[in-house]
Backbone bond lengths (Angstrom), bond angles and torsions (degrees), N, CA, C in turn:
res aa  C-N    CA-C-N  psi(-1)  N-CA   C-N-CA  omega(-1)  CA-C   N-CA-C  phi
1 X - - - 1.441 - - 1.594 100.00 -
2 X 1.215 116.29 140.09 1.448 122.21 178.07 1.491 110.94 -72.21
3 X 1.292 118.04 165.68 1.410 123.08 178.16 1.573 112.58 -65.03
4 X 1.375 117.03 -36.03 1.444 119.03 -179.96 1.520 109.68 -73.42
5 X 1.298 114.78 -32.52 1.544 117.47 179.20 1.492 107.29 -70.62
6 X 1.285 120.99 -43.34 1.427 124.26 -179.24 1.525 109.57 -66.02
7 X 1.341 118.45 -33.14 1.565 118.22 177.22 1.535 104.86 -65.99
8 X 1.351 114.75 -50.94 1.512 118.55 -173.54 1.589 107.11 -56.45
9 X 1.392 114.51 -45.50 1.396 111.80 -175.98 1.592 115.94 -70.16
10 X 1.258 115.08 -28.68 1.400 123.31 170.43 1.604 113.39 -58.03
11 X 1.360 114.95 -48.99 1.393 124.80 179.66 1.525 104.57 -58.35
12 X 1.322 119.39 -52.54 1.487 119.24 -177.38 1.489 117.34 -63.59
13 X 1.385 116.58 -35.34 1.430 120.93 176.39 1.447 111.47 -71.71
14 X 1.196 122.09 -39.97 1.545 125.18 177.65 1.639 106.40 -70.30
15 X 1.290 116.46 -40.54 1.390 116.24 -179.43 1.534 108.87 -62.16
16 X 1.281 117.56 -43.47 1.480 126.66 -179.98 1.449 109.17 -56.04
17 X 1.284 122.40 -48.61 1.507 128.36 179.53 1.528 108.10 -59.88
18 X 1.378 119.35 -46.93 1.382 121.76 -179.82 1.506 113.48 -64.30
19 X 1.369 115.45 -42.91 1.438 120.69 -176.43 1.411 106.76 -68.90
20 X 1.367 125.72 -39.19 1.335 128.98 177.13 1.585 112.54 -56.97
21 X 1.214 117.50 -42.74 1.418 122.84 -176.75 1.529 113.79 -83.87
22 X 1.291 118.15 -33.41 1.431 123.01 -170.27 1.513 116.38 -117.77
23 X 1.293 118.70 -9.09 1.459 124.07 -170.69 1.575 116.37 87.38
24 X 1.192 118.18 158.83 1.517 119.13 -173.59 1.455 112.10 -74.07
25 X 1.387 117.81 -49.70 1.454 125.29 -175.42 1.579 108.58 -63.43
26 X 1.238 121.20 -40.11 1.419 126.35 -176.72 1.609 113.22 -76.48
27 X 1.272 115.41 -14.37 1.400 118.69 -178.48 1.530 110.50 -96.04
28 X 1.341 116.94 121.68 1.495 124.75 -170.41 1.552 108.08 -95.90
29 X 1.231 110.75 156.77 1.461 120.62 175.97 1.533 107.25 -58.10
30 X 1.291 118.92 -44.59 1.501 121.52 176.46 1.422 114.95 -56.48
31 X 1.368 119.36 -39.01 1.419 123.39 178.12 1.631 108.93 -67.29
32 X 1.202 114.55 -38.74 1.423 121.74 -179.70 1.559 110.27 -60.59
33 X 1.327 109.48 -51.16 1.460 121.39 177.08 1.519 115.95 -57.03
34 X 1.379 112.73 -41.31 1.505 119.68 -178.89 1.527 109.63 -66.09
35 X 1.391 118.44 -30.50 1.480 118.94 -178.66 1.552 111.68 -84.38
36 X 1.297 111.76 -27.60 1.534 110.86 -177.29 1.631 108.31 -92.14
37 X 1.276 117.19 -9.46 1.537 117.20 -173.50 1.478 118.43 51.90
38 X 1.510 110.88 33.05 1.413 110.59 168.65 1.537 108.64 -106.79
39 X 1.324 115.11 170.91 1.559 114.84 -179.04 1.479 108.91 -82.63
40 X 1.348 112.89 170.71 1.427 118.14 -175.99 1.620 104.16 -70.38
41 X 1.422 116.15 -34.35 1.359 117.33 176.35 1.499 113.29 -56.50
42 X 1.292 116.71 -44.93 1.606 123.43 -178.59 1.425 106.13 -59.39
43 X 1.392 120.16 -45.97 1.442 122.15 -179.11 1.524 110.98 -55.83
44 X 1.382 116.16 -53.77 1.450 121.52 -177.82 1.497 112.55 -71.93
45 X 1.318 124.77 -13.45 1.364 127.11 172.60 1.585 106.23 -69.55
46 X 1.257 116.19 -39.91 1.452 121.46 179.95 1.526 116.38 -82.23
47 X 1.254 115.73 -34.21 1.502 122.33 -174.64 1.548 111.12 -137.64
48 X 1.396 113.81 130.98 1.482 116.11 177.17 1.597 113.41 -62.55
49 X 1.297 114.98 -34.90 1.502 122.05 -177.77 1.515 111.94 -154.49
50 X 1.281 115.79 179.19 1.442 121.05 177.74 1.530 110.48 -62.91
51 X 1.235 120.59 -44.98 1.540 122.48 -178.81 1.532 109.45 -61.09
52 X 1.220 122.96 -42.76 1.456 123.59 174.18 1.481 112.12 -57.19
53 X 1.264 116.99 -40.98 1.530 123.92 175.33 1.440 109.80 -63.55
54 X 1.391 116.93 -44.22 1.427 123.52 -179.04 1.437 112.85 -59.73
55 X 1.378 119.71 -47.30 1.448 122.63 178.72 1.447 110.84 -69.31
56 X 1.380 124.66 -31.50 1.468 128.42 174.06 1.509 106.89 -63.28
57 X 1.300 114.71 -43.28 1.544 119.09 179.86 1.488 111.51 -61.85
58 X 1.288 123.32 -38.11 1.354 127.03 173.90 1.592 116.36 -67.20
59 X 1.282 110.08 -45.56 1.511 118.17 178.99 1.580 116.89 -74.76
60 X 1.345 110.14 -35.05 1.506 110.07 -177.57 1.457 118.81 -113.07
61 X 1.301 117.13 2.08 1.551 120.76 174.56 1.528 106.43 -122.11
62 X 1.338 116.81 -57.15 1.420 118.56 -175.47 1.487 117.35 -72.23
63 X 1.287 120.09 -46.37 1.521 126.38 178.16 1.470 112.47 -56.98
64 X 1.378 121.92 -51.51 1.421 122.04 -175.83 1.585 112.39 -59.45
65 X 1.407 113.63 -40.61 1.396 119.04 177.20 1.475 114.58 -63.15
66 X 1.296 114.86 -44.44 1.496 119.21 179.19 1.537 110.09 -67.63
67 X 1.285 116.99 -45.58 1.429 119.60 -179.93 1.548 112.37 -58.81
68 X 1.267 119.16 -49.77 1.521 123.83 177.76 1.586 114.11 -63.89
69 X 1.222 115.14 -40.78 1.448 119.96 -177.10 1.547 117.02 -86.65
70 X 1.318 113.83 -32.54 1.564 116.39 -173.41 1.521 112.14 -116.20
71 X 1.293 114.42 -31.40 1.514 108.55 -174.09 1.528 112.80 -93.66
72 X 1.389 116.85 -42.04 1.454 116.77 -178.37 1.536 111.65 -60.47
73 X 1.243 122.33 -47.58 1.463 122.78 177.70 1.566 119.04 -54.44
74 X 1.369 107.87 -39.26 1.456 111.57 -177.48 1.643 111.02 -81.76
75 X 1.213 116.43 -30.06 1.467 115.74 176.00 1.471 110.67 -64.14
76 X 1.293 121.56 -35.21 1.462 125.73 -179.66 1.501 111.46 -92.93
77 X 1.388 122.73 13.75 1.322 131.47 -177.89 1.540 113.69 -57.03
78 X 1.313 118.76 134.76 1.535 124.55 171.14 1.440 114.50 -113.10
79 X 1.374 113.32 -13.43 1.479 122.80 179.42 1.504 106.77 -137.74
80 X 1.333 115.33 76.14 1.532 119.84 -174.57 1.471 116.14 -58.94
81 X 1.307 119.76 -37.81 1.459 120.44 -176.91 1.521 107.56 -64.49
82 X 1.344 115.55 -50.91 1.546 118.79 -179.26 1.499 110.10 -66.37
83 X 1.311 119.85 -39.85 1.387 120.13 -167.44 1.555 111.01 -78.97
84 X 1.343 116.08 -36.18 1.506 118.57 175.53 1.667 105.72 -67.16
85 X 1.242 119.32 -46.37 1.440 119.96 176.02 1.601 109.66 -53.75
86 X 1.308 113.95 -55.36 1.393 121.37 -173.70 1.608 108.08 -58.94
87 X 1.213 117.29 -36.58 1.503 119.80 178.71 1.581 110.37 -67.74
88 X 1.284 116.78 -41.22 1.499 122.51 175.14 1.395 110.19 -61.93
89 X 1.356 117.76 -50.66 1.464 122.26 -173.98 1.573 108.24 -61.57
90 X 1.341 117.83 -40.15 1.418 123.28 -176.98 1.609 104.77 -67.54
91 X 1.221 119.80 -45.63 1.466 121.44 179.45 1.529 113.36 -63.10
92 X 1.290 116.10 -40.53 1.482 117.72 -179.23 1.498 113.20 -82.14
93 X 1.265 122.38 -38.82 1.359 124.76 -170.76 1.507 122.15 -113.92
94 X 1.333 114.83 -10.98 1.342 118.75 -171.58 1.682 115.59 -125.94
95 X 1.222 110.69 -16.94 1.575 119.38 176.37 1.391 111.30 -64.91
96 X 1.340 114.34 116.25 1.515 121.00 -176.07 1.514 114.79 -74.21
97 X 1.383 117.66 -24.83 1.396 123.16 -178.94 1.566 113.00 -82.52
98 X 1.252 118.17 -40.87 1.487 117.82 176.50 1.466 115.55 -65.03
99 X 1.335 113.13 125.50 1.489 118.51 176.34 1.503 109.02 -99.44
100 X 1.323 117.16 127.04 1.427 119.01 -174.49 1.599 112.24 -58.07
101 X 1.167 116.93 -42.05 1.572 116.67 177.59 1.493 114.49 -65.62
102 X 1.245 116.16 -17.79 1.573 118.45 173.09 1.445 116.70 -95.76
103 X 1.293 122.26 -12.47 1.394 125.13 177.21 1.468 112.98 82.86
104 X 1.356 117.50 -146.60 1.397 122.46 179.45 1.589 104.75 -111.10
105 X 1.296 118.95 133.00 1.434 123.44 -174.56 1.572 115.10 -63.33
106 X 1.385 112.16 -34.19 1.429 115.29 176.04 1.530 115.11 -71.13
107 X 1.343 111.42 -47.23 1.514 120.36 176.48 1.492 110.25 -56.99
108 X 1.307 117.11 -45.97 1.442 119.64 177.42 1.488 116.71 -59.14
109 X 1.367 116.72 -36.62 1.418 120.72 -179.68 1.501 109.15 -74.94
110 X 1.308 119.74 -42.17 1.455 122.84 173.23 1.472 111.61 -51.49
111 X 1.356 117.89 -51.76 1.461 116.45 178.88 1.541 113.61 -69.00
112 X 1.336 120.67 -29.42 1.442 118.97 -179.91 1.521 113.62 -82.59
113 X 1.387 118.59 -36.08 1.414 117.37 -170.07 1.520 119.04 -118.65
114 X 1.261 114.90 -14.28 1.558 118.62 -175.35 1.580 109.44 -59.22
115 X 1.273 122.60 -42.33 1.362 126.33 -178.63 1.445 114.36 -85.77
116 X 1.285 116.66 -7.65 1.434 122.20 -178.45 1.483 114.85 -102.58
117 X 1.314 116.63 -26.31 1.511 118.26 -174.94 1.528 110.40 -147.05
118 X 1.216 119.80 116.23 1.439 128.46 -173.25 1.469 115.29 -60.23
119 X 1.343 116.76 -30.66 1.424 125.93 -178.03 1.526 107.47 -76.05
120 X 1.361 116.25 -41.37 1.353 120.96 174.02 1.522 113.47 -64.64
121 X 1.329 117.05 -39.76 1.434 124.58 178.26 1.495 113.39 -60.90
122 X 1.352 118.85 -38.69 1.445 126.33 175.13 1.526 114.03 -67.48
123 X 1.362 112.51 -44.91 1.516 114.91 176.09 1.450 111.41 -65.24
124 X 1.291 119.11 -45.01 1.473 120.43 -175.49 1.569 112.07 -71.39
125 X 1.348 114.01 -28.82 1.428 121.69 172.11 1.551 111.05 -62.78
126 X 1.179 116.38 -42.56 1.484 122.67 174.42 1.506 111.63 -61.16
127 X 1.305 114.64 -41.53 1.484 119.83 179.77 1.465 110.88 -62.14
128 X 1.322 114.44 -52.91 1.551 123.27 -176.96 1.559 111.78 -67.98
129 X 1.298 115.47 -40.04 1.440 120.50 -175.75 1.456 108.29 -61.24
130 X 1.400 121.80 -48.32 1.357 128.57 -174.98 1.450 108.59 -55.09
131 X 1.374 118.92 -45.88 1.533 123.56 174.09 1.472 114.49 -60.35
132 X 1.268 114.41 -47.76 1.481 119.73 176.83 1.360 112.68 -55.20
133 X 1.248 120.29 -48.57 1.493 128.67 -173.10 1.591 106.33 -69.75
134 X 1.321 111.56 -34.82 1.592 108.80 177.07 1.549 113.15 -67.95
135 X 1.331 114.60 -33.06 1.528 121.05 178.30 1.497 102.47 -68.13
136 X 1.238 121.15 -53.54 1.580 118.01 176.02 1.462 116.59 -54.24
137 X 1.340 116.93 -40.13 1.475 121.94 179.20 1.556 109.25 -60.42
138 X 1.394 113.52 -47.76 1.468 118.31 177.57 1.401 110.88 -55.73
139 X 1.332 122.47 -41.57 1.423 123.32 -174.39 1.570 112.45 -78.92
140 X 1.360 116.85 -26.95 1.350 123.49 169.17 1.502 114.41 -66.12
141 X 1.378 117.73 -37.91 1.391 124.60 177.44 1.595 106.88 -67.07
142 X 1.306 114.04 -36.64 1.476 119.48 -178.06 1.536 107.57 -70.45
143 X 1.307 116.25 -35.16 1.516 116.97 179.58 1.526 105.42 -65.91
144 X 1.314 118.54 -45.03 1.561 120.83 -176.15 1.518 107.90 -63.30
145 X 1.291 119.23 -29.76 1.579 122.39 -175.08 1.568 105.60 -89.53
146 X 1.295 119.64 -5.49 1.489 123.12 -174.88 1.522 117.63 74.41
147 X 1.355 113.48 26.25 1.416 120.67 -177.79 1.582 111.50 -103.98
148 X 1.274 116.54 -9.70 1.495 124.93 173.13 1.499 109.96 -128.19
149 X 1.288 115.43 136.62 1.453 122.97 179.81 1.625 109.98 -53.46
150 X 1.261 115.39 142.83 1.416 121.60 177.94 1.473 114.03 -60.87
151 X 1.385 118.34 -39.22 1.316 120.36 178.67 1.586 122.66 -74.19
152 X 1.242 113.27 1.72 1.426 118.05 178.65 1.504 110.55 -74.96
153 X 1.355 112.38 129.94 1.487 121.34 178.43 1.655 106.72 -85.01
154 X 1.359 113.68 95.10 1.367 112.33 -171.72 1.564 120.06 -61.19
155 X 1.300 112.20 -32.13 1.436 123.29 179.23 1.614 109.76 -61.10
156 X 1.299 109.67 -52.18 1.469 113.37 173.49 1.473 123.20 -64.93
157 X 1.412 113.12 -34.06 1.388 114.29 169.34 1.542 117.55 -60.77
158 X 1.471 112.40 -42.07 1.402 119.57 -179.62 1.547 109.25 -63.48
159 X 1.274 117.68 -38.30 1.477 120.37 178.37 1.570 110.03 -67.02
160 X 1.349 118.03 -36.27 1.382 121.34 179.83 1.463 113.12 -68.23
161 X 1.402 119.39 -38.61 1.317 124.93 178.93 1.522 114.29 -69.26
162 X 1.276 113.61 -40.84 1.490 123.32 -178.58 1.598 106.52 -66.09
163 X 1.307 116.72 -45.81 1.496 120.22 177.09 1.358 113.75 -66.32
164 X 1.394 121.50 -34.67 1.512 120.24 173.26 1.460 115.69 -68.04
165 X 1.357 113.97 -28.08 1.532 117.52 173.54 1.502 111.79 -70.90
166 X 1.327 117.56 -40.99 1.411 119.12 -179.25 1.600 110.97 -66.41
167 X 1.401 115.43 -37.96 1.402 119.30 -179.27 1.534 112.11 -69.26
168 X 1.360 116.21 -44.11 1.476 117.44 -177.78 1.554 112.41 -69.21
169 X 1.376 115.62 -28.91 1.444 117.14 176.61 1.567 109.12 -67.19
170 X 1.305 117.12 -35.63 1.388 118.98 178.63 1.499 113.95 -73.39
171 X 1.258 114.77 -37.37 1.516 119.72 172.82 1.561 112.72 -62.89
172 X 1.311 113.84 -37.50 1.454 119.17 174.74 1.461 118.59 -55.48
173 X 1.486 114.34 -27.00 1.433 119.92 176.30 1.574 110.98 -65.29
174 X 1.285 109.61 -29.97 1.570 112.29 -174.78 1.615 107.10 -95.08
175 X 1.344 117.16 -44.55 1.509 119.49 -167.15 1.472 113.56 -102.40
176 X 1.367 115.56 -6.03 1.512 119.29 177.49 1.562 112.12 88.00
177 X 1.287 110.74 177.53 1.488 122.78 -175.20 1.571 108.21 -58.78
178 X 1.364 121.26 -35.18 1.382 121.90 -172.62 1.510 113.52 -57.68
179 X 1.343 117.67 -29.32 1.574 118.95 175.70 1.433 115.23 -58.24
180 X 1.423 114.32 -27.82 1.511 116.86 -173.34 1.511 110.41 -68.74
181 X 1.273 121.65 -27.12 1.490 128.51 179.07 1.557 111.50 -59.23
182 X 1.275 115.98 -49.16 1.473 121.15 177.42 1.558 111.11 -67.08
183 X 1.259 118.99 -37.48 1.431 122.75 179.26 1.459 112.68 -67.17
184 X 1.442 116.04 -37.96 1.421 120.15 -179.27 1.588 109.97 -71.33
185 X 1.377 116.37 -35.82 1.438 120.93 177.90 1.634 108.91 -61.28
186 X 1.259 112.68 -44.59 1.495 117.86 -176.48 1.534 107.03 -69.09
187 X 1.380 116.05 -40.26 1.481 121.41 176.78 1.556 109.84 -55.18
188 X 1.327 112.36 -46.13 1.424 118.28 -174.49 1.567 109.22 -62.07
189 X 1.301 112.74 -47.91 1.532 119.27 177.62 1.501 113.36 -56.50
190 X 1.385 113.10 -43.83 1.530 120.49 179.36 1.576 107.74 -61.26
191 X 1.275 116.51 -56.43 1.435 122.78 -179.66 1.542 112.54 -53.67
192 X 1.304 119.83 -47.61 1.485 120.56 177.50 1.559 113.10 -66.22
193 X 1.332 121.24 -19.94 1.425 120.21 168.67 1.578 116.44 -74.05
194 X 1.273 112.33 -5.75 1.501 117.50 -179.20 1.505 110.09 -85.34
195 X 1.349 121.53 -13.78 1.452 122.51 -177.54 1.462 110.87 -90.68
């Protein structure tokens, strides 16, 4: 990786950490620069403005992580009920990066920026759509293998699961990690009823 590419990636990663903890709109370019120890000129060499950096952060930092960790395993799922549940369990209870009081970085950005900026809405839509489609694909594969009932509307179930995740991550900000256990128990019951 070239020095310029490493600097760009460093800016995006540090920005992601700040935005996750503080929100996008309250995180300033100056704060990002202070954590990366690059000059303002270096920042503006890589990004015209904060919003361009924010879109790059979604596309180059958040999207690859989500795709590799959440999309790929589900698309290739052979046991959709178990694998969907396990992925949610891992996200809620085992992920060392996600901090309960801060919620989910993607859900936070959807809430903060989707109605405010159309470019963010598009980038975040791509992020969430890929995950939703992966859940639906896993369920369709389960249908083909006789593990999911044929009458199950996989697109609606995927949307329901994703919205449940977003909601429980937000409630976790208020009630703490303990609330995840009840959600996971009900998710398991729901998923088992799909077979």
